[in-house]
C-alpha positions as CSV (number, residue, x, y, z in Angstrom):
1,M,-36.6,-1.3,18.8
2,A,-33.5,-2.8,19.4
3,K,-31.1,-0.9,22.0
4,K,-28.5,1.6,20.1
5,K,-25.6,-0.1,21.6
6,S,-26.8,-3.8,19.8
7,W,-26.7,-2.6,16.3
8,L,-23.5,-3.2,15.8
9,Q,-22.7,-6.7,17.1
10,M,-19.5,-7.9,18.7
11,P,-17.7,-11.2,17.0
12,K,-17.9,-14.0,18.7
13,V,-15.6,-17.1,18.3
14,H,-16.7,-19.8,15.8
15,S,-13.7,-22.0,15.3
16,K,-11.0,-21.6,17.7
17,F,-8.3,-23.6,15.3
18,H,-5.3,-21.6,14.6
19,D,-1.8,-21.6,13.0
20,P,0.0,-18.9,14.7
21,K,3.4,-20.0,12.2
22,L,0.7,-19.0,9.1
23,E,-0.8,-16.1,11.1
24,S,3.0,-14.7,11.2
25,V,3.5,-15.4,7.6
26,L,0.6,-13.7,6.1
27,I,1.5,-10.8,8.5
28,N,5.2,-10.6,7.8
29,K,4.3,-10.5,4.3
30,S,1.7,-8.1,4.2
31,L,3.5,-5.4,6.2
32,E,6.3,-5.6,3.6
33,F,4.2,-4.6,0.4
34,L,2.7,-2.3,2.2
35,T,5.7,-0.5,3.5
36,G,6.4,2.4,1.5
37,D,9.8,4.0,0.8
38,K,9.5,5.9,4.2
39,G,9.3,2.6,6.0
40,E,6.3,3.6,7.8
41,P,3.3,0.7,7.1
42,P,-0.2,1.6,7.4
43,S,-2.3,-0.1,10.1
44,F,-4.5,-2.1,8.3
45,L,-6.8,-5.4,9.4
46,F,-8.3,-8.1,6.4
47,L,-10.4,-10.2,6.5
48,S,-12.3,-13.0,4.7
49,G,-15.2,-14.8,5.4
50,A,-19.0,-16.3,4.3
51,F,-22.1,-16.3,5.4
52,F,-23.2,-18.5,8.0
53,D,-27.0,-19.3,8.5
54,V,-29.6,-17.3,7.8
55,K,-28.1,-14.1,9.3
56,S,-24.5,-14.8,10.4
57,F,-21.6,-13.7,8.5
58,A,-17.8,-15.9,10.1
59,Y,-14.6,-14.6,9.6
60,S,-10.5,-14.9,10.0
61,G,-8.6,-11.9,9.6
62,L,-5.4,-10.9,9.7
63,R,-4.3,-8.0,12.1
64,A,-1.3,-5.0,12.3
65,W,-3.9,-2.1,13.7
66,K,-2.3,-0.7,17.3
67,G,-5.0,-0.9,20.0
68,T,-6.8,-3.4,18.1
69,V,-8.8,-6.1,20.1
70,K,-9.0,-9.5,19.3
71,P,-12.3,-10.9,19.3
72,S,-10.9,-13.9,21.3
73,E,-8.0,-11.9,23.7
74,D,-9.0,-11.1,27.6
75,N,-8.2,-7.2,27.3
76,G,-9.7,-6.2,30.4
77,G,-13.2,-6.4,29.5
78,R,-12.6,-4.1,26.2
79,R,-14.5,-4.8,23.3
80,P,-14.0,-5.5,19.6
81,V,-15.2,-2.9,18.5
82,L,-13.1,-2.0,15.4
83,E,-13.3,-5.2,14.3
84,A,-16.8,-5.7,14.7
85,T,-16.8,-2.4,12.5
86,F,-14.7,-3.5,9.4
87,A,-16.6,-6.8,9.4
88,S,-19.9,-5.3,9.5
89,L,-18.2,-3.1,7.1
90,S,-17.7,-6.2,4.8
91,V,-20.7,-7.6,4.9
92,Y,-23.1,-4.5,3.6
93,L,-19.9,-3.1,1.2
94,S,-20.0,-6.3,-0.7
95,S,-23.1,-5.9,-2.1
96,L,-22.2,-2.8,-3.8
97,L,-19.0,-3.3,-4.6
98,G,-20.7,-6.9,-6.7
99,F,-22.2,-3.3,-8.5
100,Q,-19.5,-2.1,-9.2
101,S,-17.5,-4.6,-10.5
102,D,-20.6,-5.1,-13.3
103,F,-19.7,-1.8,-13.9
104,Y,-16.0,-2.4,-14.2
105,F,-16.9,-4.9,-17.4
106,A,-19.2,-3.0,-19.1
107,Y,-17.1,0.6,-18.7
108,D,-14.2,-2.2,-19.7
109,E,-16.5,-2.9,-22.9
110,I,-17.4,0.7,-23.9
111,K,-13.2,1.3,-23.9
112,D,-13.4,-1.2,-26.8
113,I,-16.6,-0.2,-28.9
114,L,-14.5,3.4,-28.4
115,L,-11.4,3.2,-29.2
116,E,-12.4,0.6,-32.7
117,K,-14.4,3.7,-33.8
118,K,-11.7,6.1,-33.0
119,R,-13.5,8.2,-30.5
120,E,-10.8,9.0,-28.5
121,D,-12.1,11.9,-27.4
122,L,-15.3,10.1,-26.1
123,W,-13.1,7.9,-24.6
124,T,-11.0,10.6,-22.5
125,I,-14.5,12.1,-21.5
126,V,-16.0,8.6,-19.7
127,S,-12.6,7.7,-19.1
128,E,-12.7,10.9,-16.1
129,K,-16.2,9.9,-15.0
130,L,-15.2,6.1,-13.7
131,P,-14.3,7.1,-10.0
132,F,-17.3,9.4,-9.6
133,I,-20.1,6.2,-10.8
134,S,-19.8,4.2,-7.9
135,I,-23.3,3.9,-6.5
136,P,-26.7,2.5,-8.1
137,P,-29.0,5.4,-8.9
138,K,-31.2,6.7,-6.7
139,E,-34.5,4.8,-8.1
140,M,-32.6,1.4,-6.9
141,Y,-32.3,2.5,-3.4
142,G,-36.1,4.5,-3.1
143,T,-36.2,6.9,-0.5
144,Q,-33.4,5.2,1.8
145,V,-32.0,8.3,3.6
146,S,-28.6,7.0,2.0
147,P,-27.6,4.1,0.1
148,I,-25.6,2.4,2.4
149,S,-21.6,4.5,2.7
150,P,-20.8,5.3,-0.6
151,Y,-17.5,4.7,-2.0
152,F,-15.0,6.9,-4.1
153,I,-13.2,4.0,-6.3
154,I,-9.5,5.1,-6.4
155,K,-7.9,2.1,-8.7
156,Q,-9.6,-0.9,-10.0
157,D,-8.8,-4.1,-12.3
158,E,-10.9,-7.0,-13.3
159,D,-10.6,-8.4,-9.0
160,L,-9.1,-5.9,-7.0
161,T,-11.1,-2.5,-5.9
162,L,-9.4,-0.1,-4.0
163,G,-11.5,2.7,-2.2
164,E,-12.1,5.3,-0.3
165,I,-15.2,5.2,1.9
166,Y,-17.1,8.7,1.8
167,P,-17.4,10.5,5.0
168,S,-21.2,9.3,6.0
169,A,-22.9,11.7,8.5
170,Y,-25.8,8.9,9.3
171,L,-23.3,6.3,8.9
172,T,-21.5,7.7,11.9
173,Q,-23.9,8.2,14.1
174,I,-24.5,4.4,14.1
175,I,-20.6,3.5,14.1
176,K,-18.9,6.4,15.9
177,N,-15.4,4.4,16.0
178,I,-15.0,4.8,11.9
179,K,-11.3,6.4,12.3
180,T,-10.4,5.1,8.3
181,R,-12.1,5.5,5.0
182,F,-9.7,3.3,2.4
183,F,-10.6,0.0,2.1
184,V,-9.0,-2.7,-0.9
185,F,-12.0,-5.8,-1.9
186,Y,-10.4,-8.7,-3.8
187,Q,-12.7,-11.3,-5.5
188,F,-10.9,-15.1,-6.7
189,Q,-12.5,-18.0,-7.9
190,G,-16.1,-17.0,-6.3
191,Y,-14.5,-16.4,-3.0
192,S,-13.9,-12.8,-1.8
193,A,-11.5,-10.7,1.1
194,F,-11.3,-7.2,2.1
195,G,-8.6,-4.6,3.7
196,F,-9.1,-1.9,5.2
197,F,-6.6,0.7,6.5
198,N,-5.9,3.8,8.4
199,A,-3.9,5.7,5.4
200,L,-3.5,4.7,1.7
201,P,-0.2,2.6,1.1
202,E,1.6,2.4,-2.0
203,L,0.1,1.3,-4.3
204,S,2.9,-0.2,-6.8
205,K,3.0,-3.7,-4.8
206,F,-1.3,-4.4,-4.4
207,G,-0.7,-6.2,-8.0
208,F,-3.3,-4.3,-10.2
209,E,-3.4,-5.6,-13.7
210,E,-1.8,-8.7,-12.5
211,H,-2.9,-12.0,-12.6
212,A,-3.0,-14.1,-8.7
213,R,-1.2,-17.4,-8.6
214,D,-3.8,-20.0,-8.4
215,F,-2.8,-22.0,-5.1
216,I,-2.5,-25.6,-6.5
217,E,-1.3,-27.4,-3.9
218,D,-3.0,-29.7,-1.0
219,P,-4.9,-27.3,1.2
220,T,-2.1,-27.8,4.3
221,S,-0.9,-25.0,6.2
222,E,2.6,-26.2,5.3
223,N,1.7,-25.4,1.7
224,L,0.3,-22.5,2.1
225,I,2.6,-20.7,4.0
226,K,5.1,-21.5,1.2
227,Y,2.9,-19.7,-0.6
228,S,2.8,-16.8,0.6
229,K,6.7,-16.9,1.6
230,N,6.6,-16.4,-2.5
231,A,3.8,-14.3,-2.8
232,K,4.7,-11.9,-5.2
233,N,2.3,-8.9,-4.7
234,L,-0.6,-8.5,-2.1
235,K,-3.1,-9.9,-4.3
236,E,-1.2,-13.3,-3.8
237,I,-1.5,-13.2,0.5
238,L,-5.3,-12.1,-0.1
239,V,-5.4,-15.6,-2.1
240,A,-3.8,-17.5,1.1
241,L,-6.0,-15.6,3.3
242,I,-9.0,-17.3,1.5
243,N,-7.9,-20.5,1.7
244,A,-6.8,-19.9,5.0
245,Y,-10.3,-19.5,6.2
246,N,-11.9,-21.9,3.9
247,N,-9.2,-24.9,5.2
248,A,-10.1,-23.4,9.0
249,F,-6.4,-22.6,9.3
250,L,-7.1,-19.6,11.5
251,E,-9.6,-18.3,14.5
252,Q,-12.9,-18.1,13.3
253,F,-15.6,-15.5,14.2
254,I,-18.7,-15.0,13.7
255,I,-21.1,-11.9,13.5
256,P,-24.0,-13.5,15.0
257,D,-26.7,-11.0,13.3
258,Y,-25.7,-8.4,10.8
259,E,-28.9,-7.4,9.2
260,L,-29.4,-5.5,12.5
261,L,-27.3,-2.5,11.7
262,L,-27.8,-3.5,8.6
263,N,-31.5,-2.3,8.7
264,K,-30.9,0.1,10.6
265,L,-29.1,1.8,8.2
266,L,-31.4,1.2,5.4
267,E,-34.8,2.6,7.2
268,G,-32.9,6.1,8.4
269,E,-33.4,8.4,11.2
270,A,-36.8,8.4,12.9
C-alpha cells in the first residue's frame, strides 16, 4: 500500500516556457472582476489542463493566493501542497460536474414543459430543489464511503458552475490542507477550467447567462493579451487561460499519478 504522504502527488514541471506579461494581464484582470465593493478580492487559483498519458494530468495556472508555492519556484524546501490539492480536486470533481451539467440541461427542459403546461406551482417546487441535486444517487457509487466530496450549487448556467464543496470528513483525512470550499467550473468548446477561492466572490462579474466571446485570432501571446484586456467578465478570462494552456504560453505542471489519490478516496477506510 502506498504511504499516506504519497496519496497527494506534488506537481512537477512539464513545460518551462512562460510569458510573464500574459500571466500578469490575466491575473490583474481576474482581480479586477473578483474585487467587490469593499475593495477586498478573494485569494484565488485558476487552472486549466488536460489528461496526459494514462494517469497523468498536465495544467497551467493563475495564482493570487498568499503563501502559495509555485511548483517551479525554490522556496526553501516548501512544497506546493495547496496547488497539488487544487489540481487533484479539479481532476476528480470534473466527472461529477459533468454529471451536474447533464442534469442542468434536463432541468431546463423540465422548466419549459411545466411552464408550457401552465404548471407554475410544480415549477416553483422543482426550482427550489436544483441546488440540492448535486451528486449521483447512491446506487451509482455502491459501497463507497463517499461519492468523492459532494458539493452544493450556488449558481449555474449552461457552461459555468459556481459551487461550494461540503466539508467531508473523509476527504479532509486525506488532504488536510483544504482551506476553501468555493469553486467555479467552466466548459468551453470541449475544454474546461477551474477556479478555487478562499471566500465567495461577487457574482455579478462572473458572466452568468452571458456568452463569452470566442477567441478567433491567431493563437499568439500578443492576441491573447489583447483579448484578455478587453474581457468583459470572468468567463472570458477562463477562455484566455484555456487558450494559453492549449498553446503552451504559460508554465505547465503535471500530476504524475492522480489515480493514487482518487483510488484511495473511492475505496474508503480500511
